[in-house]
PDB file of the backbone (N, CA, C, O) and the ligand in Angstrom, with CONECT records:
HET     ZN  A 101       1
ATOM      1  N   UNK A   1     183.529 131.400 102.307  1.00  0.00           N
ATOM      2  CA  UNK A   1     184.368 130.246 101.948  1.00  0.00           C
ATOM      3  C   UNK A   1     185.197 129.856 103.164  1.00  0.00           C
ATOM      4  O   UNK A   1     185.944 130.667 103.710  1.00  0.00           O
ATOM      5  N   UNK A   2     185.054 128.612 103.573  1.00  0.00           N
ATOM      6  CA  UNK A   2     185.783 128.189 104.756  1.00  0.00           C
ATOM      7  C   UNK A   2     187.218 127.802 104.400  1.00  0.00           C
ATOM      8  O   UNK A   2     187.507 127.408 103.270  1.00  0.00           O
ATOM      9  N   UNK A   3     188.084 127.918 105.357  1.00  0.00           N
ATOM     10  CA  UNK A   3     189.482 127.558 105.141  1.00  0.00           C
ATOM     11  C   UNK A   3     189.661 126.058 105.262  1.00  0.00           C
ATOM     12  O   UNK A   3     188.979 125.395 106.043  1.00  0.00           O
ATOM     13  N   UNK A   4     190.569 125.544 104.492  1.00  0.00           N
ATOM     14  CA  UNK A   4     190.889 124.124 104.590  1.00  0.00           C
ATOM     15  C   UNK A   4     192.395 124.003 104.695  1.00  0.00           C
ATOM     16  O   UNK A   4     193.125 124.331 103.760  1.00  0.00           O
ATOM     17  N   UNK A   5     192.849 123.530 105.839  1.00  0.00           N
ATOM     18  CA  UNK A   5     194.289 123.401 106.061  1.00  0.00           C
ATOM     19  C   UNK A   5     194.792 122.110 105.421  1.00  0.00           C
ATOM     20  O   UNK A   5     194.227 121.042 105.655  1.00  0.00           O
ATOM     21  N   UNK A   6     195.856 122.203 104.609  1.00  0.00           N
ATOM     22  CA  UNK A   6     196.420 120.981 104.023  1.00  0.00           C
ATOM     23  C   UNK A   6     196.849 120.019 105.119  1.00  0.00           C
ATOM     24  O   UNK A   6     197.401 120.433 106.139  1.00  0.00           O
ATOM     25  N   UNK A   7     196.596 118.751 104.908  1.00  0.00           N
ATOM     26  CA  UNK A   7     197.019 117.753 105.891  1.00  0.00           C
ATOM     27  C   UNK A   7     197.372 116.462 105.178  1.00  0.00           C
ATOM     28  O   UNK A   7     197.110 116.303 103.986  1.00  0.00           O
ATOM     29  N   UNK A   8     197.974 115.534 105.929  1.00  0.00           N
ATOM     30  CA  UNK A   8     198.369 114.257 105.363  1.00  0.00           C
ATOM     31  C   UNK A   8     197.150 113.405 105.049  1.00  0.00           C
ATOM     32  O   UNK A   8     196.149 113.433 105.765  1.00  0.00           O
ATOM     33  N   UNK A   9     197.254 112.648 103.962  1.00  0.00           N
ATOM     34  CA  UNK A   9     196.160 111.757 103.588  1.00  0.00           C
ATOM     35  C   UNK A   9     196.138 110.546 104.517  1.00  0.00           C
ATOM     36  O   UNK A   9     197.183 110.066 104.956  1.00  0.00           O
ATOM     37  N   UNK A  10     194.922 110.057 104.811  1.00  0.00           N
ATOM     38  CA  UNK A  10     194.795 108.873 105.663  1.00  0.00           C
ATOM     39  C   UNK A  10     195.107 107.588 104.909  1.00  0.00           C
ATOM     40  O   UNK A  10     195.354 106.549 105.522  1.00  0.00           O
ATOM     41  N   UNK A  11     195.096 107.656 103.585  1.00  0.00           N
ATOM     42  CA  UNK A  11     195.165 106.427 102.789  1.00  0.00           C
ATOM     43  C   UNK A  11     196.458 106.263 102.008  1.00  0.00           C
ATOM     44  O   UNK A  11     196.744 105.173 101.514  1.00  0.00           O
ATOM     45  N   UNK A  12     197.242 107.325 101.889  1.00  0.00           N
ATOM     46  CA  UNK A  12     198.489 107.239 101.133  1.00  0.00           C
ATOM     47  C   UNK A  12     199.422 108.323 101.669  1.00  0.00           C
ATOM     48  O   UNK A  12     199.019 109.116 102.520  1.00  0.00           O
ATOM     49  N   UNK A  13     200.669 108.367 101.182  1.00  0.00           N
ATOM     50  CA  UNK A  13     201.592 109.393 101.694  1.00  0.00           C
ATOM     51  C   UNK A  13     201.364 110.775 101.080  1.00  0.00           C
ATOM     52  O   UNK A  13     202.192 111.668 101.261  1.00  0.00           O
ATOM     53  N   UNK A  14     200.281 110.963 100.373  1.00  0.00           N
ATOM     54  CA  UNK A  14     200.012 112.235  99.707  1.00  0.00           C
ATOM     55  C   UNK A  14     199.563 113.324 100.663  1.00  0.00           C
ATOM     56  O   UNK A  14     199.391 113.095 101.860  1.00  0.00           O
ATOM     57  N   UNK A  15     199.378 114.511 100.110  1.00  0.00           N
ATOM     58  CA  UNK A  15     198.910 115.655 100.895  1.00  0.00           C
ATOM     59  C   UNK A  15     197.517 116.055 100.424  1.00  0.00           C
ATOM     60  O   UNK A  15     197.238 116.148  99.229  1.00  0.00           O
ATOM     61  N   UNK A  16     196.663 116.287 101.399  1.00  0.00           N
ATOM     62  CA  UNK A  16     195.306 116.725 101.086  1.00  0.00           C
ATOM     63  C   UNK A  16     195.307 118.241 101.001  1.00  0.00           C
ATOM     64  O   UNK A  16     195.635 118.926 101.970  1.00  0.00           O
ATOM     65  N   UNK A  17     194.942 118.760  99.845  1.00  0.00           N
ATOM     66  CA  UNK A  17     194.972 120.199  99.624  1.00  0.00           C
ATOM     67  C   UNK A  17     193.573 120.733  99.390  1.00  0.00           C
ATOM     68  O   UNK A  17     192.686 120.009  98.936  1.00  0.00           O
ATOM     69  N   UNK A  18     193.378 122.039  99.711  1.00  0.00           N
ATOM     70  CA  UNK A  18     192.064 122.619  99.517  1.00  0.00           C
ATOM     71  C   UNK A  18     191.691 122.639  98.043  1.00  0.00           C
ATOM     72  O   UNK A  18     192.539 122.853  97.177  1.00  0.00           O
ATOM     73  N   UNK A  19     190.439 122.420  97.776  1.00  0.00           N
ATOM     74  CA  UNK A  19     189.947 122.398  96.402  1.00  0.00           C
ATOM     75  C   UNK A  19     188.561 123.010  96.389  1.00  0.00           C
ATOM     76  O   UNK A  19     187.725 122.707  97.240  1.00  0.00           O
ATOM     77  N   UNK A  20     188.327 123.878  95.411  1.00  0.00           N
ATOM     78  CA  UNK A  20     186.987 124.437  95.272  1.00  0.00           C
ATOM     79  C   UNK A  20     186.140 123.389  94.572  1.00  0.00           C
ATOM     80  O   UNK A  20     186.369 123.051  93.411  1.00  0.00           O
ATOM     81  N   UNK A  21     185.152 122.879  95.307  1.00  0.00           N
ATOM     82  CA  UNK A  21     184.341 121.789  94.773  1.00  0.00           C
ATOM     83  C   UNK A  21     183.567 122.240  93.546  1.00  0.00           C
ATOM     84  O   UNK A  21     182.971 123.316  93.529  1.00  0.00           O
ATOM     85  N   UNK A  22     183.588 121.396  92.521  1.00  0.00           N
ATOM     86  CA  UNK A  22     182.823 121.670  91.314  1.00  0.00           C
ATOM     87  C   UNK A  22     181.921 120.463  91.074  1.00  0.00           C
ATOM     88  O   UNK A  22     182.284 119.515  90.378  1.00  0.00           O
ATOM     89  N   UNK A  23     180.746 120.533  91.667  1.00  0.00           N
ATOM     90  CA  UNK A  23     179.785 119.426  91.593  1.00  0.00           C
ATOM     91  C   UNK A  23     180.405 118.108  92.053  1.00  0.00           C
ATOM     92  O   UNK A  23     180.311 117.087  91.372  1.00  0.00           O
ATOM     93  N   UNK A  24     181.044 118.155  93.230  1.00  0.00           N
ATOM     94  CA  UNK A  24     181.622 116.938  93.794  1.00  0.00           C
ATOM     95  C   UNK A  24     180.528 116.164  94.520  1.00  0.00           C
ATOM     96  O   UNK A  24     179.853 116.717  95.388  1.00  0.00           O
ATOM     97  N   UNK A  25     180.344 114.892  94.176  1.00  0.00           N
ATOM     98  CA  UNK A  25     179.290 114.113  94.825  1.00  0.00           C
ATOM     99  C   UNK A  25     179.690 113.661  96.223  1.00  0.00           C
ATOM    100  O   UNK A  25     180.834 113.270  96.452  1.00  0.00           O
ATOM    101  N   UNK A  26     178.759 113.714  97.138  1.00  0.00           N
ATOM    102  CA  UNK A  26     178.955 113.171  98.482  1.00  0.00           C
ATOM    103  C   UNK A  26     177.698 112.388  98.811  1.00  0.00           C
ATOM    104  O   UNK A  26     176.586 112.834  98.527  1.00  0.00           O
ATOM    105  N   UNK A  27     177.879 111.215  99.413  1.00  0.00           N
ATOM    106  CA  UNK A  27     176.731 110.377  99.733  1.00  0.00           C
ATOM    107  C   UNK A  27     176.392 110.558 101.203  1.00  0.00           C
ATOM    108  O   UNK A  27     177.202 110.257 102.080  1.00  0.00           O
ATOM    109  N   UNK A  28     175.196 111.047 101.463  1.00  0.00           N
ATOM    110  CA  UNK A  28     174.733 111.214 102.839  1.00  0.00           C
ATOM    111  C   UNK A  28     173.285 110.767 102.927  1.00  0.00           C
ATOM    112  O   UNK A  28     172.496 110.985 102.008  1.00  0.00           O
ATOM    113  N   UNK A  29     172.947 110.139 104.044  1.00  0.00           N
ATOM    114  CA  UNK A  29     171.570 109.728 104.292  1.00  0.00           C
ATOM    115  C   UNK A  29     170.990 108.939 103.108  1.00  0.00           C
ATOM    116  O   UNK A  29     169.804 109.060 102.804  1.00  0.00           O
ATOM    117  N   UNK A  30     171.825 108.133 102.444  1.00  0.00           N
ATOM    118  CA  UNK A  30     171.350 107.312 101.345  1.00  0.00           C
ATOM    119  C   UNK A  30     171.090 108.063 100.056  1.00  0.00           C
ATOM    120  O   UNK A  30     170.546 107.492  99.110  1.00  0.00           O
ATOM    121  N   UNK A  31     171.463 109.325  99.998  1.00  0.00           N
ATOM    122  CA  UNK A  31     171.276 110.097  98.775  1.00  0.00           C
ATOM    123  C   UNK A  31     172.600 110.709  98.361  1.00  0.00           C
ATOM    124  O   UNK A  31     173.508 110.880  99.175  1.00  0.00           O
ATOM    125  N   UNK A  32     172.692 111.031  97.093  1.00  0.00           N
ATOM    126  CA  UNK A  32     173.887 111.699  96.600  1.00  0.00           C
ATOM    127  C   UNK A  32     173.602 113.190  96.493  1.00  0.00           C
ATOM    128  O   UNK A  32     172.625 113.604  95.870  1.00  0.00           O
ATOM    129  N   UNK A  33     174.453 113.979  97.100  1.00  0.00           N
ATOM    130  CA  UNK A  33     174.317 115.429  97.062  1.00  0.00           C
ATOM    131  C   UNK A  33     175.563 115.980  96.374  1.00  0.00           C
ATOM    132  O   UNK A  33     176.674 115.513  96.627  1.00  0.00           O
ATOM    133  N   UNK A  34     175.382 116.954  95.520  1.00  0.00           N
ATOM    134  CA  UNK A  34     176.529 117.563  94.851  1.00  0.00           C
ATOM    135  C   UNK A  34     176.958 118.819  95.593  1.00  0.00           C
ATOM    136  O   UNK A  34     176.136 119.672  95.927  1.00  0.00           O
ATOM    137  N   UNK A  35     178.254 118.919  95.845  1.00  0.00           N
ATOM    138  CA  UNK A  35     178.813 120.088  96.506  1.00  0.00           C
ATOM    139  C   UNK A  35     179.388 120.995  95.421  1.00  0.00           C
ATOM    140  O   UNK A  35     180.197 120.558  94.602  1.00  0.00           O
ATOM    141  N   UNK A  36     178.973 122.234  95.419  1.00  0.00           N
ATOM    142  CA  UNK A  36     179.396 123.144  94.368  1.00  0.00           C
ATOM    143  C   UNK A  36     179.875 124.462  94.964  1.00  0.00           C
ATOM    144  O   UNK A  36     179.133 125.116  95.697  1.00  0.00           O
ATOM    145  N   UNK A  37     181.096 124.852  94.659  1.00  0.00           N
ATOM    146  CA  UNK A  37     181.587 126.163  95.052  1.00  0.00           C
ATOM    147  C   UNK A  37     182.065 126.266  96.485  1.00  0.00           C
ATOM    148  O   UNK A  37     182.441 127.351  96.928  1.00  0.00           O
ATOM    149  N   UNK A  38     182.062 125.158  97.227  1.00  0.00           N
ATOM    150  CA  UNK A  38     182.568 125.177  98.598  1.00  0.00           C
ATOM    151  C   UNK A  38     183.959 124.551  98.614  1.00  0.00           C
ATOM    152  O   UNK A  38     184.345 123.843  97.684  1.00  0.00           O
ATOM    153  N   UNK A  39     184.703 124.822  99.681  1.00  0.00           N
ATOM    154  CA  UNK A  39     186.063 124.306  99.766  1.00  0.00           C
ATOM    155  C   UNK A  39     186.087 122.955 100.458  1.00  0.00           C
ATOM    156  O   UNK A  39     185.670 122.820 101.608  1.00  0.00           O
ATOM    157  N   UNK A  40     186.585 121.957  99.734  1.00  0.00           N
ATOM    158  CA  UNK A  40     186.775 120.634 100.319  1.00  0.00           C
ATOM    159  C   UNK A  40     188.255 120.303 100.211  1.00  0.00           C
ATOM    160  O   UNK A  40     189.037 121.109  99.708  1.00  0.00           O
ATOM    161  N   UNK A  41     188.644 119.122 100.678  1.00  0.00           N
ATOM    162  CA  UNK A  41     190.031 118.709 100.556  1.00  0.00           C
ATOM    163  C   UNK A  41     190.145 117.570  99.563  1.00  0.00           C
ATOM    164  O   UNK A  41     189.267 116.712  99.473  1.00  0.00           O
ATOM    165  N   UNK A  42     191.258 117.575  98.809  1.00  0.00           N
ATOM    166  CA  UNK A  42     191.468 116.473  97.875  1.00  0.00           C
ATOM    167  C   UNK A  42     192.928 116.062  97.919  1.00  0.00           C
ATOM    168  O   UNK A  42     193.821 116.905  97.843  1.00  0.00           O
ATOM    169  N   UNK A  43     193.168 114.765  98.042  1.00  0.00           N
ATOM    170  CA  UNK A  43     194.528 114.254  98.096  1.00  0.00           C
ATOM    171  C   UNK A  43     195.182 114.415  96.730  1.00  0.00           C
ATOM    172  O   UNK A  43     194.597 114.069  95.703  1.00  0.00           O
ATOM    173  N   UNK A  44     196.414 114.950  96.732  1.00  0.00           N
ATOM    174  CA  UNK A  44     197.101 115.183  95.459  1.00  0.00           C
ATOM    175  C   UNK A  44     197.684 113.896  94.900  1.00  0.00           C
ATOM    176  O   UNK A  44     198.269 113.899  93.816  1.00  0.00           O
ATOM    177  N   UNK A  45     197.530 112.798  95.626  1.00  0.00           N
ATOM    178  CA  UNK A  45     198.083 111.537  95.148  1.00  0.00           C
ATOM    179  C   UNK A  45     197.008 110.516  94.802  1.00  0.00           C
ATOM    180  O   UNK A  45     196.940 110.046  93.666  1.00  0.00           O
ATOM    181  N   UNK A  46     196.172 110.172  95.770  1.00  0.00           N
ATOM    182  CA  UNK A  46     195.167 109.134  95.489  1.00  0.00           C
ATOM    183  C   UNK A  46     193.832 109.756  95.107  1.00  0.00           C
ATOM    184  O   UNK A  46     192.931 109.048  94.656  1.00  0.00           O
ATOM    185  N   UNK A  47     193.688 111.063  95.279  1.00  0.00           N
ATOM    186  CA  UNK A  47     192.463 111.727  94.847  1.00  0.00           C
ATOM    187  C   UNK A  47     191.312 111.586  95.814  1.00  0.00           C
ATOM    188  O   UNK A  47     190.197 112.005  95.504  1.00  0.00           O
ATOM    189  N   UNK A  48     191.554 110.997  96.997  1.00  0.00           N
ATOM    190  CA  UNK A  48     190.479 110.861  97.977  1.00  0.00           C
ATOM    191  C   UNK A  48     189.987 112.242  98.398  1.00  0.00           C
ATOM    192  O   UNK A  48     190.780 113.147  98.658  1.00  0.00           O
ATOM    193  N   UNK A  49     188.669 112.385  98.459  1.00  0.00           N
ATOM    194  CA  UNK A  49     188.101 113.677  98.813  1.00  0.00           C
ATOM    195  C   UNK A  49     187.711 113.700 100.281  1.00  0.00           C
ATOM    196  O   UNK A  49     187.176 112.730 100.817  1.00  0.00           O
ATOM    197  N   UNK A  50     187.989 114.820 100.912  1.00  0.00           N
ATOM    198  CA  UNK A  50     187.656 115.010 102.321  1.00  0.00           C
ATOM    199  C   UNK A  50     186.643 116.143 102.420  1.00  0.00           C
ATOM    200  O   UNK A  50     186.856 117.232 101.889  1.00  0.00           O
ATOM    201  N   UNK A  51     185.552 115.872 103.100  1.00  0.00           N
ATOM    202  CA  UNK A  51     184.519 116.888 103.259  1.00  0.00           C
ATOM    203  C   UNK A  51     184.500 117.374 104.703  1.00  0.00           C
ATOM    204  O   UNK A  51     184.272 116.580 105.615  1.00  0.00           O
ATOM    205  N   UNK A  52     184.736 118.662 104.925  1.00  0.00           N
ATOM    206  CA  UNK A  52     184.685 119.204 106.281  1.00  0.00           C
ATOM    207  C   UNK A  52     183.310 118.976 106.898  1.00  0.00           C
ATOM    208  O   UNK A  52     182.302 118.894 106.197  1.00  0.00           O
ATOM    209  N   UNK A  53     183.293 118.874 108.227  1.00  0.00           N
ATOM    210  CA  UNK A  53     182.071 118.534 108.954  1.00  0.00           C
ATOM    211  C   UNK A  53     180.915 119.480 108.637  1.00  0.00           C
ATOM    212  O   UNK A  53     179.767 119.045 108.548  1.00  0.00           O
ATOM    213  N   UNK A  54     181.209 120.772 108.466  1.00  0.00           N
ATOM    214  CA  UNK A  54     180.103 121.704 108.237  1.00  0.00           C
ATOM    215  C   UNK A  54     179.483 121.480 106.863  1.00  0.00           C
ATOM    216  O   UNK A  54     178.289 121.709 106.668  1.00  0.00           O
ATOM    217  N   UNK A  55     180.299 121.033 105.913  1.00  0.00           N
ATOM    218  CA  UNK A  55     179.772 120.750 104.578  1.00  0.00           C
ATOM    219  C   UNK A  55     178.940 119.462 104.606  1.00  0.00           C
ATOM    220  O   UNK A  55     177.900 119.373 103.954  1.00  0.00           O
ATOM    221  N   UNK A  56     179.411 118.463 105.371  1.00  0.00           N
ATOM    222  CA  UNK A  56     178.646 117.223 105.509  1.00  0.00           C
ATOM    223  C   UNK A  56     177.281 117.545 106.106  1.00  0.00           C
ATOM    224  O   UNK A  56     176.263 116.991 105.692  1.00  0.00           O
ATOM    225  N   UNK A  57     177.272 118.447 107.084  1.00  0.00           N
ATOM    226  CA  UNK A  57     176.020 118.842 107.726  1.00  0.00           C
ATOM    227  C   UNK A  57     175.074 119.491 106.722  1.00  0.00           C
ATOM    228  O   UNK A  57     173.886 119.173 106.670  1.00  0.00           O
ATOM    229  N   UNK A  58     175.620 120.404 105.928  1.00  0.00           N
ATOM    230  CA  UNK A  58     174.804 121.068 104.901  1.00  0.00           C
ATOM    231  C   UNK A  58     174.273 120.049 103.908  1.00  0.00           C
ATOM    232  O   UNK A  58     173.121 120.123 103.481  1.00  0.00           O
ATOM    233  N   UNK A  59     175.125 119.096 103.545  1.00  0.00           N
ATOM    234  CA  UNK A  59     174.722 118.074 102.576  1.00  0.00           C
ATOM    235  C   UNK A  59     173.611 117.211 103.147  1.00  0.00           C
ATOM    236  O   UNK A  59     172.661 116.862 102.446  1.00  0.00           O
ATOM    237  N   UNK A  60     173.732 116.867 104.427  1.00  0.00           N
ATOM    238  CA  UNK A  60     172.693 116.061 105.072  1.00  0.00           C
ATOM    239  C   UNK A  60     171.370 116.809 105.076  1.00  0.00           C
ATOM    240  O   UNK A  60     170.309 116.233 104.835  1.00  0.00           O
ATOM    241  N   UNK A  61     171.452 118.087 105.352  1.00  0.00           N
ATOM    242  CA  UNK A  61     170.251 118.904 105.384  1.00  0.00           C
ATOM    243  C   UNK A  61     169.591 118.938 104.004  1.00  0.00           C
ATOM    244  O   UNK A  61     168.371 118.828 103.881  1.00  0.00           O
ATOM    245  N   UNK A  62     170.420 119.092 102.970  1.00  0.00           N
ATOM    246  CA  UNK A  62     169.895 119.134 101.607  1.00  0.00           C
ATOM    247  C   UNK A  62     169.317 117.780 101.209  1.00  0.00           C
ATOM    248  O   UNK A  62     168.330 117.704 100.476  1.00  0.00           O
ATOM    249  N   UNK A  63     169.959 116.686 101.712  1.00  0.00           N
ATOM    250  CA  UNK A  63     169.488 115.344 101.367  1.00  0.00           C
ATOM    251  C   UNK A  63     168.124 115.081 101.997  1.00  0.00           C
ATOM    252  O   UNK A  63     167.250 114.472 101.380  1.00  0.00           O
ATOM    253  N   UNK A  64     167.954 115.544 103.226  1.00  0.00           N
ATOM    254  CA  UNK A  64     166.714 115.282 103.944  1.00  0.00           C
ATOM    255  C   UNK A  64     165.605 116.234 103.542  1.00  0.00           C
ATOM    256  O   UNK A  64     164.423 115.912 103.658  1.00  0.00           O
ATOM    257  N   UNK A  65     165.992 117.402 103.072  1.00  0.00           N
ATOM    258  CA  UNK A  65     165.015 118.422 102.721  1.00  0.00           C
ATOM    259  C   UNK A  65     165.424 119.076 101.401  1.00  0.00           C
ATOM    260  O   UNK A  65     165.919 120.203 101.383  1.00  0.00           O
ATOM    261  N   UNK A  66     165.210 118.348 100.287  1.00  0.00           N
ATOM    262  CA  UNK A  66     165.694 118.842  98.982  1.00  0.00           C
ATOM    263  C   UNK A  66     165.109 120.202  98.609  1.00  0.00           C
ATOM    264  O   UNK A  66     165.709 120.938  97.826  1.00  0.00           O
ATOM    265  N   UNK A  67     163.950 120.540  99.160  1.00  0.00           N
ATOM    266  CA  UNK A  67     163.354 121.842  98.840  1.00  0.00           C
ATOM    267  C   UNK A  67     164.214 122.985  99.358  1.00  0.00           C
ATOM    268  O   UNK A  67     164.130 124.109  98.864  1.00  0.00           O
ATOM    269  N   UNK A  68     165.052 122.688 100.367  1.00  0.00           N
ATOM    270  CA  UNK A  68     165.897 123.727 100.948  1.00  0.00           C
ATOM    271  C   UNK A  68     167.243 123.831 100.244  1.00  0.00           C
ATOM    272  O   UNK A  68     168.021 124.740 100.534  1.00  0.00           O
ATOM    273  N   UNK A  69     167.526 122.924  99.333  1.00  0.00           N
ATOM    274  CA  UNK A  69     168.797 122.973  98.606  1.00  0.00           C
ATOM    275  C   UNK A  69     168.807 124.182  97.679  1.00  0.00           C
ATOM    276  O   UNK A  69     167.756 124.658  97.250  1.00  0.00           O
ATOM    277  N   UNK A  70     170.017 124.678  97.373  1.00  0.00           N
ATOM    278  CA  UNK A  70     170.147 125.832  96.490  1.00  0.00           C
ATOM    279  C   UNK A  70     169.565 125.515  95.121  1.00  0.00           C
ATOM    280  O   UNK A  70     168.866 126.335  94.525  1.00  0.00           O
ATOM    281  N   UNK A  71     169.860 124.326  94.634  1.00  0.00           N
ATOM    282  CA  UNK A  71     169.215 123.841  93.418  1.00  0.00           C
ATOM    283  C   UNK A  71     169.301 122.331  93.420  1.00  0.00           C
ATOM    284  O   UNK A  71     170.128 121.747  94.121  1.00  0.00           O
ATOM    285  N   UNK A  72     168.453 121.704  92.642  1.00  0.00           N
ATOM    286  CA  UNK A  72     168.415 120.257  92.610  1.00  0.00           C
ATOM    287  C   UNK A  72     168.689 119.774  91.193  1.00  0.00           C
ATOM    288  O   UNK A  72     168.109 120.272  90.228  1.00  0.00           O
ATOM    289  N   UNK A  73     169.588 118.793  91.083  1.00  0.00           N
ATOM    290  CA  UNK A  73     169.885 118.205  89.791  1.00  0.00           C
ATOM    291  C   UNK A  73     169.609 116.727  89.868  1.00  0.00           C
ATOM    292  O   UNK A  73     169.746 116.119  90.930  1.00  0.00           O
ATOM    293  N   UNK A  74     169.228 116.147  88.765  1.00  0.00           N
ATOM    294  CA  UNK A  74     169.103 114.694  88.711  1.00  0.00           C
ATOM    295  C   UNK A  74     170.472 114.134  88.373  1.00  0.00           C
ATOM    296  O   UNK A  74     171.101 114.552  87.401  1.00  0.00           O
ATOM    297  N   UNK A  75     170.922 113.205  89.166  1.00  0.00           N
ATOM    298  CA  UNK A  75     172.263 112.652  88.976  1.00  0.00           C
ATOM    299  C   UNK A  75     172.167 111.288  88.298  1.00  0.00           C
ATOM    300  O   UNK A  75     171.642 110.343  88.886  1.00  0.00           O
ATOM    301  N   UNK A  76     172.663 111.178  87.080  1.00  0.00           N
ATOM    302  CA  UNK A  76     172.658 109.861  86.425  1.00  0.00           C
ATOM    303  C   UNK A  76     173.649 108.940  87.113  1.00  0.00           C
ATOM    304  O   UNK A  76     174.722 109.378  87.529  1.00  0.00           O
ATOM    305  N   UNK A  77     173.303 107.687  87.234  1.00  0.00           N
ATOM    306  CA  UNK A  77     174.167 106.736  87.909  1.00  0.00           C
ATOM    307  C   UNK A  77     174.512 105.590  86.949  1.00  0.00           C
ATOM    308  O   UNK A  77     173.635 105.038  86.286  1.00  0.00           O
ATOM    309  N   UNK A  78     175.787 105.247  86.888  1.00  0.00           N
ATOM    310  CA  UNK A  78     176.216 104.088  86.119  1.00  0.00           C
ATOM    311  C   UNK A  78     176.507 102.983  87.123  1.00  0.00           C
ATOM    312  O   UNK A  78     177.356 103.152  87.999  1.00  0.00           O
ATOM    313  N   UNK A  79     175.819 101.861  87.010  1.00  0.00           N
ATOM    314  CA  UNK A  79     176.003 100.791  87.963  1.00  0.00           C
ATOM    315  C   UNK A  79     176.172  99.466  87.236  1.00  0.00           C
ATOM    316  O   UNK A  79     175.784  99.328  86.076  1.00  0.00           O
ATOM    317  N   UNK A  80     176.750  98.504  87.924  1.00  0.00           N
ATOM    318  CA  UNK A  80     176.965  97.185  87.318  1.00  0.00           C
ATOM    319  C   UNK A  80     175.634  96.456  87.208  1.00  0.00           C
ATOM    320  O   UNK A  80     175.587  95.324  86.725  1.00  0.00           O
TER     321      UNK A  80
HETATM  322 ZN    ZN A 101     195.825 109.995  99.427  1.00  0.00          ZN2+
END
């Protein structure tokens, strides 16, 4: 589990705090990948999620090569 240092939010005066991701969606390479059990950052005010670079890298890898992902889920999408 990687460390996540709390920092100021880029979008509001809130503080971004470490959060254990529970199927948090991240969009990479045109696909949605769910992050589960890794530490990401979440603003305690606006709720904006911050994904550390190493997690983005892992997500990109999973997006490009789904066979290498720990598991694959179908993500339902609600769109206009
Ligand atoms: Zn914020």
